[in-house]
PDB file of N, CA, C and O in Angstrom:
ATOM      1  N   MET A   1       5.841 277.127  13.797  1.00  0.00           N
ATOM      2  CA  MET A   1       5.413 277.266  14.593  1.00  0.00           C
ATOM      3  C   MET A   1       6.934 276.840  15.929  1.00  0.00           C
ATOM      4  O   MET A   1       6.989 276.191  16.974  1.00  0.00           O
ATOM      5  N   MET A   2       7.771 277.514  15.238  1.00  0.00           N
ATOM      6  CA  MET A   2       9.608 277.241  15.678  1.00  0.00           C
ATOM      7  C   MET A   2       9.407 278.937  16.552  1.00  0.00           C
ATOM      8  O   MET A   2       9.033 279.929  15.925  1.00  0.00           O
ATOM      9  N   THR A   3       9.715 278.964  17.952  1.00  0.00           N
ATOM     10  CA  THR A   3      10.937 280.391  18.253  1.00  0.00           C
ATOM     11  C   THR A   3      12.393 280.804  18.527  1.00  0.00           C
ATOM     12  O   THR A   3      13.187 280.020  19.046  1.00  0.00           O
ATOM     13  N   GLY A   4      12.583 281.531  18.317  1.00  0.00           N
ATOM     14  CA  GLY A   4      13.690 282.189  19.345  1.00  0.00           C
ATOM     15  C   GLY A   4      14.501 281.039  20.647  1.00  0.00           C
ATOM     16  O   GLY A   4      15.615 281.066  21.170  1.00  0.00           O
ATOM     17  N   THR A   5      14.066 280.699  20.703  1.00  0.00           N
ATOM     18  CA  THR A   5      14.431 279.645  22.263  1.00  0.00           C
ATOM     19  C   THR A   5      14.801 278.918  21.457  1.00  0.00           C
ATOM     20  O   THR A   5      14.491 279.376  20.357  1.00  0.00           O
ATOM     21  N   PRO A   6      15.290 278.042  21.379  1.00  0.00           N
ATOM     22  CA  PRO A   6      16.312 276.844  21.451  1.00  0.00           C
ATOM     23  C   PRO A   6      15.756 275.591  22.197  1.00  0.00           C
ATOM     24  O   PRO A   6      15.436 276.049  23.295  1.00  0.00           O
ATOM     25  N   PRO A   7      15.495 274.389  22.196  1.00  0.00           N
ATOM     26  CA  PRO A   7      14.530 273.139  22.771  1.00  0.00           C
ATOM     27  C   PRO A   7      15.777 273.101  23.613  1.00  0.00           C
ATOM     28  O   PRO A   7      16.749 273.854  23.554  1.00  0.00           O
ATOM     29  N   PRO A   8      15.586 272.211  24.305  1.00  0.00           N
ATOM     30  CA  PRO A   8      16.618 271.926  26.005  1.00  0.00           C
ATOM     31  C   PRO A   8      17.317 270.899  25.048  1.00  0.00           C
ATOM     32  O   PRO A   8      16.991 270.349  23.996  1.00  0.00           O
ATOM     33  N   ASP A   9      18.176 270.883  25.682  1.00  0.00           N
ATOM     34  CA  ASP A   9      18.917 269.659  25.572  1.00  0.00           C
ATOM     35  C   ASP A   9      18.562 268.548  25.449  1.00  0.00           C
ATOM     36  O   ASP A   9      17.558 268.454  26.155  1.00  0.00           O
ATOM     37  N   ILE A  10      18.810 267.374  24.862  1.00  0.00           N
ATOM     38  CA  ILE A  10      18.000 266.165  24.862  1.00  0.00           C
ATOM     39  C   ILE A  10      18.802 265.159  26.327  1.00  0.00           C
ATOM     40  O   ILE A  10      18.263 264.501  27.217  1.00  0.00           O
ATOM     41  N   ASP A  11      19.934 265.374  26.097  1.00  0.00           N
ATOM     42  CA  ASP A  11      20.128 264.353  27.285  1.00  0.00           C
ATOM     43  C   ASP A  11      20.170 265.221  28.807  1.00  0.00           C
ATOM     44  O   ASP A  11      21.102 265.030  29.588  1.00  0.00           O
ATOM     45  N   THR A  12      19.157 266.097  29.090  1.00  0.00           N
ATOM     46  CA  THR A  12      18.902 267.150  30.518  1.00  0.00           C
ATOM     47  C   THR A  12      18.027 266.387  30.847  1.00  0.00           C
ATOM     48  O   THR A  12      18.036 265.967  32.004  1.00  0.00           O
ATOM     49  N   LEU A  13      16.570 265.796  29.547  1.00  0.00           N
ATOM     50  CA  LEU A  13      15.538 265.511  29.448  1.00  0.00           C
ATOM     51  C   LEU A  13      14.993 264.124  30.444  1.00  0.00           C
ATOM     52  O   LEU A  13      15.861 263.260  30.571  1.00  0.00           O
ATOM     53  N   SER A  14      14.104 263.936  30.914  1.00  0.00           N
ATOM     54  CA  SER A  14      13.470 263.034  31.819  1.00  0.00           C
ATOM     55  C   SER A  14      13.077 262.585  31.032  1.00  0.00           C
ATOM     56  O   SER A  14      12.760 263.203  30.016  1.00  0.00           O
ATOM     57  N   PHE A  15      12.885 260.842  31.240  1.00  0.00           N
ATOM     58  CA  PHE A  15      12.157 260.269  30.234  1.00  0.00           C
ATOM     59  C   PHE A  15      10.681 260.668  29.646  1.00  0.00           C
ATOM     60  O   PHE A  15      10.283 260.497  28.494  1.00  0.00           O
ATOM     61  N   GLU A  16       9.868 261.336  30.921  1.00  0.00           N
ATOM     62  CA  GLU A  16       8.281 261.494  30.377  1.00  0.00           C
ATOM     63  C   GLU A  16       8.820 262.865  29.720  1.00  0.00           C
ATOM     64  O   GLU A  16       8.310 262.958  28.603  1.00  0.00           O
ATOM     65  N   ALA A  17       9.707 264.024  30.008  1.00  0.00           N
ATOM     66  CA  ALA A  17       9.566 264.981  29.167  1.00  0.00           C
ATOM     67  C   ALA A  17      10.149 264.194  28.058  1.00  0.00           C
ATOM     68  O   ALA A  17       9.194 263.451  27.833  1.00  0.00           O
ATOM     69  N   ALA A  18      10.805 263.945  27.451  1.00  0.00           N
ATOM     70  CA  ALA A  18      11.364 263.515  26.558  1.00  0.00           C
ATOM     71  C   ALA A  18       9.248 263.040  26.041  1.00  0.00           C
ATOM     72  O   ALA A  18       8.458 263.638  25.312  1.00  0.00           O
ATOM     73  N   MET A  19       9.108 261.820  26.830  1.00  0.00           N
ATOM     74  CA  MET A  19       7.869 261.569  25.836  1.00  0.00           C
ATOM     75  C   MET A  19       7.282 262.080  25.151  1.00  0.00           C
ATOM     76  O   MET A  19       7.137 261.991  23.932  1.00  0.00           O
ATOM     77  N   ALA A  20       6.505 263.234  26.572  1.00  0.00           N
ATOM     78  CA  ALA A  20       5.933 264.419  25.902  1.00  0.00           C
ATOM     79  C   ALA A  20       6.322 265.254  24.569  1.00  0.00           C
ATOM     80  O   ALA A  20       5.593 265.482  23.604  1.00  0.00           O
ATOM     81  N   GLU A  21       7.558 265.618  24.759  1.00  0.00           N
ATOM     82  CA  GLU A  21       8.233 266.404  23.492  1.00  0.00           C
ATOM     83  C   GLU A  21       7.802 265.457  21.950  1.00  0.00           C
ATOM     84  O   GLU A  21       7.506 265.976  20.874  1.00  0.00           O
ATOM     85  N   LEU A  22       7.861 264.281  22.184  1.00  0.00           N
ATOM     86  CA  LEU A  22       8.062 263.514  21.033  1.00  0.00           C
ATOM     87  C   LEU A  22       6.726 263.222  20.810  1.00  0.00           C
ATOM     88  O   LEU A  22       6.341 263.073  19.650  1.00  0.00           O
ATOM     89  N   GLU A  23       5.925 263.111  21.785  1.00  0.00           N
ATOM     90  CA  GLU A  23       4.048 263.185  21.731  1.00  0.00           C
ATOM     91  C   GLU A  23       3.625 263.872  20.855  1.00  0.00           C
ATOM     92  O   GLU A  23       2.700 263.464  20.153  1.00  0.00           O
ATOM     93  N   GLY A  24       4.352 265.441  20.613  1.00  0.00           N
ATOM     94  CA  GLY A  24       4.593 267.154  20.498  1.00  0.00           C
ATOM     95  C   GLY A  24       4.292 266.752  19.040  1.00  0.00           C
ATOM     96  O   GLY A  24       3.227 266.521  18.466  1.00  0.00           O
ATOM     97  N   ILE A  25       5.760 266.743  18.568  1.00  0.00           N
ATOM     98  CA  ILE A  25       6.273 266.112  17.793  1.00  0.00           C
ATOM     99  C   ILE A  25       5.791 265.806  17.069  1.00  0.00           C
ATOM    100  O   ILE A  25       5.734 266.704  16.230  1.00  0.00           O
ATOM    101  N   VAL A  26       5.036 264.498  16.605  1.00  0.00           N
ATOM    102  CA  VAL A  26       4.441 263.443  16.231  1.00  0.00           C
ATOM    103  C   VAL A  26       3.321 263.623  15.916  1.00  0.00           C
ATOM    104  O   VAL A  26       2.799 262.925  15.046  1.00  0.00           O
ATOM    105  N   LYS A  27       2.594 264.712  16.612  1.00  0.00           N
ATOM    106  CA  LYS A  27       1.385 265.121  16.706  1.00  0.00           C
ATOM    107  C   LYS A  27       1.174 266.232  15.921  1.00  0.00           C
ATOM    108  O   LYS A  27       0.010 266.548  15.675  1.00  0.00           O
ATOM    109  N   ARG A  28       2.630 267.269  15.223  1.00  0.00           N
ATOM    110  CA  ARG A  28       2.859 268.095  14.451  1.00  0.00           C
ATOM    111  C   ARG A  28       2.419 267.618  12.629  1.00  0.00           C
ATOM    112  O   ARG A  28       1.780 267.827  11.598  1.00  0.00           O
ATOM    113  N   LEU A  29       3.633 266.655  13.570  1.00  0.00           N
ATOM    114  CA  LEU A  29       3.843 265.634  11.471  1.00  0.00           C
ATOM    115  C   LEU A  29       2.545 265.051  11.222  1.00  0.00           C
ATOM    116  O   LEU A  29       2.296 264.758  10.052  1.00  0.00           O
ATOM    117  N   GLU A  30       1.904 264.889  11.871  1.00  0.00           N
ATOM    118  CA  GLU A  30       0.442 264.216  11.600  1.00  0.00           C
ATOM    119  C   GLU A  30      -0.068 265.103  10.745  1.00  0.00           C
ATOM    120  O   GLU A  30       0.317 264.811   9.613  1.00  0.00           O
ATOM    121  N   GLU A  31      -0.585 265.818  10.746  1.00  0.00           N
ATOM    122  CA  GLU A  31      -1.631 267.278  11.416  1.00  0.00           C
ATOM    123  C   GLU A  31      -0.834 267.891   9.753  1.00  0.00           C
ATOM    124  O   GLU A  31      -1.458 268.620   8.982  1.00  0.00           O
ATOM    125  N   GLY A  32       0.548 267.423   9.491  1.00  0.00           N
ATOM    126  CA  GLY A  32       1.308 268.347   8.175  1.00  0.00           C
ATOM    127  C   GLY A  32       1.458 269.753   8.020  1.00  0.00           C
ATOM    128  O   GLY A  32       1.694 270.426   7.017  1.00  0.00           O
ATOM    129  N   ARG A  33       1.268 270.075   9.250  1.00  0.00           N
ATOM    130  CA  ARG A  33       1.281 271.915   9.168  1.00  0.00           C
ATOM    131  C   ARG A  33       2.742 272.733   9.129  1.00  0.00           C
ATOM    132  O   ARG A  33       3.093 273.895   9.330  1.00  0.00           O
ATOM    133  N   VAL A  34       3.330 271.608   8.796  1.00  0.00           N
ATOM    134  CA  VAL A  34       5.189 272.547   8.316  1.00  0.00           C
ATOM    135  C   VAL A  34       5.508 272.342   7.701  1.00  0.00           C
ATOM    136  O   VAL A  34       5.355 271.303   7.060  1.00  0.00           O
ATOM    137  N   ASP A  35       6.471 273.636   7.421  1.00  0.00           N
ATOM    138  CA  ASP A  35       6.757 273.456   6.357  1.00  0.00           C
ATOM    139  C   ASP A  35       8.157 272.063   5.386  1.00  0.00           C
ATOM    140  O   ASP A  35       8.039 271.108   6.154  1.00  0.00           O
ATOM    141  N   LEU A  36       8.585 271.873   4.938  1.00  0.00           N
ATOM    142  CA  LEU A  36       9.391 270.500   4.861  1.00  0.00           C
ATOM    143  C   LEU A  36      10.440 271.053   5.880  1.00  0.00           C
ATOM    144  O   LEU A  36      10.426 270.446   6.951  1.00  0.00           O
ATOM    145  N   GLU A  37      11.272 271.988   5.791  1.00  0.00           N
ATOM    146  CA  GLU A  37      12.637 272.653   5.967  1.00  0.00           C
ATOM    147  C   GLU A  37      12.344 271.920   7.856  1.00  0.00           C
ATOM    148  O   GLU A  37      13.152 271.271   8.519  1.00  0.00           O
ATOM    149  N   GLU A  38      11.197 272.270   8.173  1.00  0.00           N
ATOM    150  CA  GLU A  38      10.674 272.289   9.687  1.00  0.00           C
ATOM    151  C   GLU A  38      10.520 270.893  10.115  1.00  0.00           C
ATOM    152  O   GLU A  38      10.798 270.347  11.183  1.00  0.00           O
ATOM    153  N   SER A  39       9.952 270.393   8.898  1.00  0.00           N
ATOM    154  CA  SER A  39       8.926 268.862   9.070  1.00  0.00           C
ATOM    155  C   SER A  39      10.764 268.310   9.322  1.00  0.00           C
ATOM    156  O   SER A  39      11.203 268.514  10.454  1.00  0.00           O
ATOM    157  N   ILE A  40      11.611 267.736   8.419  1.00  0.00           N
ATOM    158  CA  ILE A  40      12.984 267.623   8.521  1.00  0.00           C
ATOM    159  C   ILE A  40      13.795 267.459  10.414  1.00  0.00           C
ATOM    160  O   ILE A  40      14.376 266.629  11.112  1.00  0.00           O
ATOM    161  N   ALA A  41      13.243 269.028  10.473  1.00  0.00           N
ATOM    162  CA  ALA A  41      14.354 269.220  11.753  1.00  0.00           C
ATOM    163  C   ALA A  41      13.226 268.817  13.090  1.00  0.00           C
ATOM    164  O   ALA A  41      13.402 268.926  14.303  1.00  0.00           O
ATOM    165  N   ILE A  42      12.049 268.326  12.329  1.00  0.00           N
ATOM    166  CA  ILE A  42      11.760 268.159  14.118  1.00  0.00           C
ATOM    167  C   ILE A  42      11.820 266.584  13.656  1.00  0.00           C
ATOM    168  O   ILE A  42      11.867 265.776  14.584  1.00  0.00           O
ATOM    169  N   TYR A  43      11.822 266.170  12.590  1.00  0.00           N
ATOM    170  CA  TYR A  43      11.801 264.119  12.504  1.00  0.00           C
ATOM    171  C   TYR A  43      13.087 263.901  13.306  1.00  0.00           C
ATOM    172  O   TYR A  43      13.128 262.922  14.051  1.00  0.00           O
ATOM    173  N   GLU A  44      14.663 265.128  13.184  1.00  0.00           N
ATOM    174  CA  GLU A  44      15.307 264.029  13.420  1.00  0.00           C
ATOM    175  C   GLU A  44      15.832 264.550  15.097  1.00  0.00           C
ATOM    176  O   GLU A  44      16.478 263.878  15.902  1.00  0.00           O
ATOM    177  N   ARG A  45      15.212 266.206  15.292  1.00  0.00           N
ATOM    178  CA  ARG A  45      14.947 265.870  16.711  1.00  0.00           C
ATOM    179  C   ARG A  45      14.086 264.521  17.429  1.00  0.00           C
ATOM    180  O   ARG A  45      14.544 263.839  18.346  1.00  0.00           O
ATOM    181  N   GLY A  46      12.692 264.314  16.758  1.00  0.00           N
ATOM    182  CA  GLY A  46      12.311 263.380  17.342  1.00  0.00           C
ATOM    183  C   GLY A  46      12.778 261.710  17.455  1.00  0.00           C
ATOM    184  O   GLY A  46      12.457 260.840  18.265  1.00  0.00           O
ATOM    185  N   GLU A  47      13.944 261.684  15.910  1.00  0.00           N
ATOM    186  CA  GLU A  47      14.680 260.202  16.074  1.00  0.00           C
ATOM    187  C   GLU A  47      15.172 260.480  17.350  1.00  0.00           C
ATOM    188  O   GLU A  47      14.836 259.748  18.281  1.00  0.00           O
ATOM    189  N   ALA A  48      16.191 261.776  17.602  1.00  0.00           N
ATOM    190  CA  ALA A  48      16.690 261.335  19.180  1.00  0.00           C
ATOM    191  C   ALA A  48      16.462 261.695  20.709  1.00  0.00           C
ATOM    192  O   ALA A  48      17.300 261.650  21.610  1.00  0.00           O
ATOM    193  N   LEU A  49      15.127 262.064  20.786  1.00  0.00           N
ATOM    194  CA  LEU A  49      13.621 262.042  21.323  1.00  0.00           C
ATOM    195  C   LEU A  49      13.841 260.372  21.542  1.00  0.00           C
ATOM    196  O   LEU A  49      13.830 259.898  22.678  1.00  0.00           O
ATOM    197  N   LYS A  50      14.000 259.702  20.581  1.00  0.00           N
ATOM    198  CA  LYS A  50      13.652 258.324  20.411  1.00  0.00           C
ATOM    199  C   LYS A  50      14.360 257.345  20.919  1.00  0.00           C
ATOM    200  O   LYS A  50      13.911 256.405  21.574  1.00  0.00           O
ATOM    201  N   ASN A  51      16.032 257.640  20.488  1.00  0.00           N
ATOM    202  CA  ASN A  51      16.732 257.101  21.047  1.00  0.00           C
ATOM    203  C   ASN A  51      17.360 257.294  22.369  1.00  0.00           C
ATOM    204  O   ASN A  51      18.160 256.411  22.676  1.00  0.00           O
ATOM    205  N   HIS A  52      17.142 258.464  23.417  1.00  0.00           N
ATOM    206  CA  HIS A  52      16.932 258.850  24.295  1.00  0.00           C
ATOM    207  C   HIS A  52      15.800 258.012  25.558  1.00  0.00           C
ATOM    208  O   HIS A  52      16.058 257.266  26.502  1.00  0.00           O
ATOM    209  N   CYS A  53      14.439 258.589  24.991  1.00  0.00           N
ATOM    210  CA  CYS A  53      13.942 257.308  25.364  1.00  0.00           C
ATOM    211  C   CYS A  53      13.955 255.722  25.803  1.00  0.00           C
ATOM    212  O   CYS A  53      13.413 254.966  26.610  1.00  0.00           O
ATOM    213  N   GLU A  54      14.932 255.715  24.742  1.00  0.00           N
ATOM    214  CA  GLU A  54      15.479 253.910  25.095  1.00  0.00           C
ATOM    215  C   GLU A  54      16.517 253.460  25.367  1.00  0.00           C
ATOM    216  O   GLU A  54      16.739 252.259  25.516  1.00  0.00           O
ATOM    217  N   SER A  55      17.486 254.547  25.495  1.00  0.00           N
ATOM    218  CA  SER A  55      18.394 254.091  26.457  1.00  0.00           C
ATOM    219  C   SER A  55      17.640 254.390  28.184  1.00  0.00           C
ATOM    220  O   SER A  55      17.758 253.801  29.258  1.00  0.00           O
ATOM    221  N   LEU A  56      16.990 255.403  27.803  1.00  0.00           N
ATOM    222  CA  LEU A  56      16.505 255.697  29.986  1.00  0.00           C
ATOM    223  C   LEU A  56      15.913 254.302  30.231  1.00  0.00           C
ATOM    224  O   LEU A  56      15.935 253.711  31.311  1.00  0.00           O
ATOM    225  N   LEU A  57      15.297 253.783  28.902  1.00  0.00           N
ATOM    226  CA  LEU A  57      14.713 252.857  29.139  1.00  0.00           C
ATOM    227  C   LEU A  57      15.269 251.085  29.684  1.00  0.00           C
ATOM    228  O   LEU A  57      14.834 250.346  30.567  1.00  0.00           O
ATOM    229  N   ARG A  58      16.698 250.873  28.408  1.00  0.00           N
ATOM    230  CA  ARG A  58      17.438 250.560  28.746  1.00  0.00           C
ATOM    231  C   ARG A  58      18.566 250.379  30.211  1.00  0.00           C
ATOM    232  O   ARG A  58      18.743 249.375  30.901  1.00  0.00           O
ATOM    233  N   ASN A  59      18.831 250.959  30.263  1.00  0.00           N
ATOM    234  CA  ASN A  59      18.816 251.803  32.088  1.00  0.00           C
ATOM    235  C   ASN A  59      18.288 251.457  32.958  1.00  0.00           C
ATOM    236  O   ASN A  59      18.769 250.513  33.586  1.00  0.00           O
ATOM    237  N   ALA A  60      17.293 251.952  33.303  1.00  0.00           N
ATOM    238  CA  ALA A  60      15.959 251.332  34.450  1.00  0.00           C
ATOM    239  C   ALA A  60      16.024 250.043  34.284  1.00  0.00           C
ATOM    240  O   ALA A  60      16.078 249.267  35.239  1.00  0.00           O
ATOM    241  N   GLU A  61      16.027 249.573  32.723  1.00  0.00           N
ATOM    242  CA  GLU A  61      15.724 247.546  32.598  1.00  0.00           C
ATOM    243  C   GLU A  61      16.911 247.420  33.479  1.00  0.00           C
ATOM    244  O   GLU A  61      16.609 246.912  34.559  1.00  0.00           O
ATOM    245  N   ALA A  62      17.930 247.666  33.381  1.00  0.00           N
ATOM    246  CA  ALA A  62      19.498 247.061  34.241  1.00  0.00           C
ATOM    247  C   ALA A  62      19.012 247.359  35.834  1.00  0.00           C
ATOM    248  O   ALA A  62      18.406 246.644  36.631  1.00  0.00           O
ATOM    249  N   ARG A  63      19.377 248.300  35.908  1.00  0.00           N
ATOM    250  CA  ARG A  63      18.547 248.513  37.375  1.00  0.00           C
ATOM    251  C   ARG A  63      17.694 247.325  37.966  1.00  0.00           C
ATOM    252  O   ARG A  63      18.191 246.370  38.563  1.00  0.00           O
ATOM    253  N   ILE A  64      16.779 247.444  37.804  1.00  0.00           N
ATOM    254  CA  ILE A  64      15.346 245.900  37.899  1.00  0.00           C
ATOM    255  C   ILE A  64      16.161 245.308  37.811  1.00  0.00           C
ATOM    256  O   ILE A  64      16.550 245.321  38.979  1.00  0.00           O
ATOM    257  N   GLU A  65      17.015 244.548  37.153  1.00  0.00           N
ATOM    258  CA  GLU A  65      18.035 243.670  36.338  1.00  0.00           C
ATOM    259  C   GLU A  65      18.678 242.894  37.935  1.00  0.00           C
ATOM    260  O   GLU A  65      18.450 241.800  38.451  1.00  0.00           O
ATOM    261  N   LYS A  66      19.695 244.253  38.415  1.00  0.00           N
ATOM    262  CA  LYS A  66      20.306 244.115  39.641  1.00  0.00           C
ATOM    263  C   LYS A  66      19.693 244.139  40.765  1.00  0.00           C
ATOM    264  O   LYS A  66      20.432 244.559  41.655  1.00  0.00           O
ATOM    265  N   ILE A  67      18.642 243.866  41.119  1.00  0.00           N
ATOM    266  CA  ILE A  67      18.061 243.678  42.140  1.00  0.00           C
ATOM    267  C   ILE A  67      18.427 242.182  42.800  1.00  0.00           C
ATOM    268  O   ILE A  67      18.166 241.143  42.193  1.00  0.00           O
ATOM    269  N   SER A  68      19.129 242.206  44.256  1.00  0.00           N
ATOM    270  CA  SER A  68      19.771 241.112  43.897  1.00  0.00           C
ATOM    271  C   SER A  68      17.739 240.006  45.639  1.00  0.00           C
ATOM    272  O   SER A  68      16.931 240.472  46.441  1.00  0.00           O
ATOM    273  N   LEU A  69      17.978 239.121  45.310  1.00  0.00           N
ATOM    274  CA  LEU A  69      17.489 238.423  46.228  1.00  0.00           C
ATOM    275  C   LEU A  69      18.470 238.183  47.223  1.00  0.00           C
ATOM    276  O   LEU A  69      19.699 238.261  47.227  1.00  0.00           O
ATOM    277  N   GLY A  70      17.210 237.725  48.463  1.00  0.00           N
ATOM    278  CA  GLY A  70      17.829 236.911  49.408  1.00  0.00           C
ATOM    279  C   GLY A  70      17.659 235.472  49.578  1.00  0.00           C
ATOM    280  O   GLY A  70      17.177 234.848  48.633  1.00  0.00           O
ATOM    281  N   SER A  71      17.972 234.877  50.607  1.00  0.00           N
ATOM    282  CA  SER A  71      17.756 233.202  50.437  1.00  0.00           C
ATOM    283  C   SER A  71      15.817 232.971  50.546  1.00  0.00           C
ATOM    284  O   SER A  71      15.146 231.980  50.259  1.00  0.00           O
ATOM    285  N   ASP A  72      15.463 234.095  50.982  1.00  0.00           N
ATOM    286  CA  ASP A  72      14.263 233.769  51.243  1.00  0.00           C
ATOM    287  C   ASP A  72      13.562 234.093  50.046  1.00  0.00           C
ATOM    288  O   ASP A  72      12.380 233.785  49.894  1.00  0.00           O
ATOM    289  N   GLY A  73      14.044 234.529  49.428  1.00  0.00           N
ATOM    290  CA  GLY A  73      13.295 235.316  48.098  1.00  0.00           C
ATOM    291  C   GLY A  73      12.746 236.219  47.899  1.00  0.00           C
ATOM    292  O   GLY A  73      11.841 236.351  47.075  1.00  0.00           O
ATOM    293  N   LYS A  74      13.220 237.092  48.676  1.00  0.00           N
ATOM    294  CA  LYS A  74      12.396 238.372  49.026  1.00  0.00           C
ATOM    295  C   LYS A  74      14.111 239.701  48.545  1.00  0.00           C
ATOM    296  O   LYS A  74      15.324 239.502  48.481  1.00  0.00           O
ATOM    297  N   PRO A  75      13.333 240.774  48.358  1.00  0.00           N
ATOM    298  CA  PRO A  75      14.441 241.706  47.198  1.00  0.00           C
ATOM    299  C   PRO A  75      15.628 241.691  48.912  1.00  0.00           C
ATOM    300  O   PRO A  75      15.016 241.464  49.955  1.00  0.00           O
ATOM    301  N   ARG A  76      16.951 241.896  49.002  1.00  0.00           N
ATOM    302  CA  ARG A  76      17.877 242.532  50.379  1.00  0.00           C
ATOM    303  C   ARG A  76      18.362 243.925  49.662  1.00  0.00           C
ATOM    304  O   ARG A  76      18.898 244.888  50.211  1.00  0.00           O
ATOM    305  N   GLY A  77      17.976 243.738  48.094  1.00  0.00           N
ATOM    306  CA  GLY A  77      19.215 245.683  48.126  1.00  0.00           C
ATOM    307  C   GLY A  77      19.374 245.290  46.281  1.00  0.00           C
ATOM    308  O   GLY A  77      19.032 244.535  45.370  1.00  0.00           O
ATOM    309  N   VAL A  78      20.041 246.289  46.608  1.00  0.00           N
ATOM    310  CA  VAL A  78      20.683 246.117  44.701  1.00  0.00           C
ATOM    311  C   VAL A  78      22.033 245.812  44.289  1.00  0.00           C
ATOM    312  O   VAL A  78      22.856 246.098  45.159  1.00  0.00           O
ATOM    313  N   GLU A  79      22.511 245.325  43.242  1.00  0.00           N
ATOM    314  CA  GLU A  79      23.617 244.766  43.270  1.00  0.00           C
ATOM    315  C   GLU A  79      24.438 246.648  42.262  1.00  0.00           C
ATOM    316  O   GLU A  79      23.610 247.269  41.594  1.00  0.00           O
ATOM    317  N   PRO A  80      25.642 247.125  42.310  1.00  0.00           N
ATOM    318  CA  PRO A  80      25.875 248.144  42.182  1.00  0.00           C
ATOM    319  C   PRO A  80      26.027 247.820  40.372  1.00  0.00           C
ATOM    320  O   PRO A  80      26.206 246.804  39.701  1.00  0.00           O
ATOM    321  N   LEU A  81      25.827 249.432  40.038  1.00  0.00           N
ATOM    322  CA  LEU A  81      26.038 249.154  38.131  1.00  0.00           C
ATOM    323  C   LEU A  81      26.974 249.086  37.314  1.00  0.00           C
ATOM    324  O   LEU A  81      27.624 250.132  37.289  1.00  0.00           O
ATOM    325  N   ASP A  82      27.304 248.366  36.681  1.00  0.00           N
ATOM    326  CA  ASP A  82      28.270 248.501  36.194  1.00  0.00           C
ATOM    327  C   ASP A  82      28.570 249.600  34.938  1.00  0.00           C
ATOM    328  O   ASP A  82      29.284 249.093  34.073  1.00  0.00           O
ATOM    329  N   SER A  83      28.333 250.434  34.772  1.00  0.00           N
ATOM    330  CA  SER A  83      27.945 251.430  34.310  1.00  0.00           C
ATOM    331  C   SER A  83      29.057 252.705  34.079  1.00  0.00           C
ATOM    332  O   SER A  83      29.779 253.083  35.001  1.00  0.00           O
ATOM    333  N   SER A  84      29.092 253.303  32.744  1.00  0.00           N
ATOM    334  CA  SER A  84      30.649 253.917  32.327  1.00  0.00           C
ATOM    335  C   SER A  84      29.665 255.707  32.564  1.00  0.00           C
ATOM    336  O   SER A  84      30.165 256.829  32.637  1.00  0.00           O
ATOM    337  N   ASP A  85      28.014 255.250  32.630  1.00  0.00           N
ATOM    338  CA  ASP A  85      27.643 256.714  32.078  1.00  0.00           C
ATOM    339  C   ASP A  85      27.246 257.780  33.010  1.00  0.00           C
ATOM    340  O   ASP A  85      26.963 258.899  32.583  1.00  0.00           O
TER     341      ASP A  85
END
């Protein structure tokens, strides 16, 4: 089911788009209807998608942890992230 159009660059995908593509890859592999070479190729892309999603989640977690609280215990804003991304 591979087409002549190359898949989008993983680094440009949103979390939701990457997860949707990863779910599609898992489904295709579970169905077992792809040949060995394509299975290897989509497995490798799936691994890269998984890593991308994990990275996005780590970044989101870091942003949440940076929310600062005021003396009344209510959020007063966010602190700047020390990110090299």
